[in-house]
C-alpha positions in Angstrom: 0.6 2.1 11.4 -2.0 -0.5 9.8 -3.4 0.9 6.2 -6.1 -1.0 4.6 -5.4 -0.9 0.6 -8.9 -0.3 -1.2 -8.5 -0.4 -5.3 -7.9 -3.2 -8.2 -5.8 -6.1 -6.8 -2.2 -5.9 -8.2 0.6 -8.8 -9.1 1.0 -11.9 -7.2 3.3 -10.2 -4.4 2.1 -6.7 -4.8 -1.6 -5.2 -3.0 -4.6 -7.0 -2.7 -7.6 -5.3 -2.5 -9.2 -5.2 1.5 -6.0 -6.5 2.7 -4.8 -4.8 5.7 -1.0 -3.7 5.8 1.5 -2.7 8.5 3.5 0.8 7.5 5.4 3.6 8.4 4.6 6.9 7.0 8.5 8.9 5.7 8.9 12.4 3.4 5.7 12.0 2.1 5.6 7.9 1.0 4.2 4.8 2.9 7.0 2.0 3.4 4.7 -1.3 3.4 5.3 -4.6 4.0 3.7 -5.6 0.2 2.7 -9.5 -0.4 6.1 -10.2 -0.9 7.2 -9.9 2.4 8.9 -7.3 1.8 8.8 -3.4 2.6 8.4 -1.0 -0.6 7.4 2.8 -0.9 4.2 3.4 -2.3 2.5 6.4 -2.6 0.5 8.3 0.2 -2.5 9.3 -2.2 -2.3 6.4 -5.3 -1.0 3.7 -4.6 -0.3 1.6 -8.0 1.9 -0.8 -9.9 5.2 1.2 -11.5 4.0 0.2 -15.0 0.3 1.2 -15.6 -0.4 -1.6 -17.7 -0.1 -4.0 -14.1 -3.0 -2.3 -12.7 -4.6 1.4 -12.4 -3.9 0.9 -8.5 -6.2 2.3 -5.7 -6.3 4.6 -2.1 -5.4 3.7 1.4 -7.7 3.8 4.8 -6.0 4.3 7.9 -7.1 1.3 10.4 -4.4 2.1 13.0 -2.4 5.2 13.6 0.9 5.1 15.0 0.9 6.5 18.3 2.6 9.5 19.2 
């Protein structure tokens, strides 16, 4: 699936506001290939950096759903 991150960008290799990412849903989390090029787990409801001092985070918009 494809997700657009909407919110405060964080980290050089984290998530960027308005950017579309490849993702897979698994057990209430999204596996996202973020700006680092690696696969990381992000919250489905409130994607944010691990340490809040790095930013507030944001939300996801579904751009393309996985075919069922």
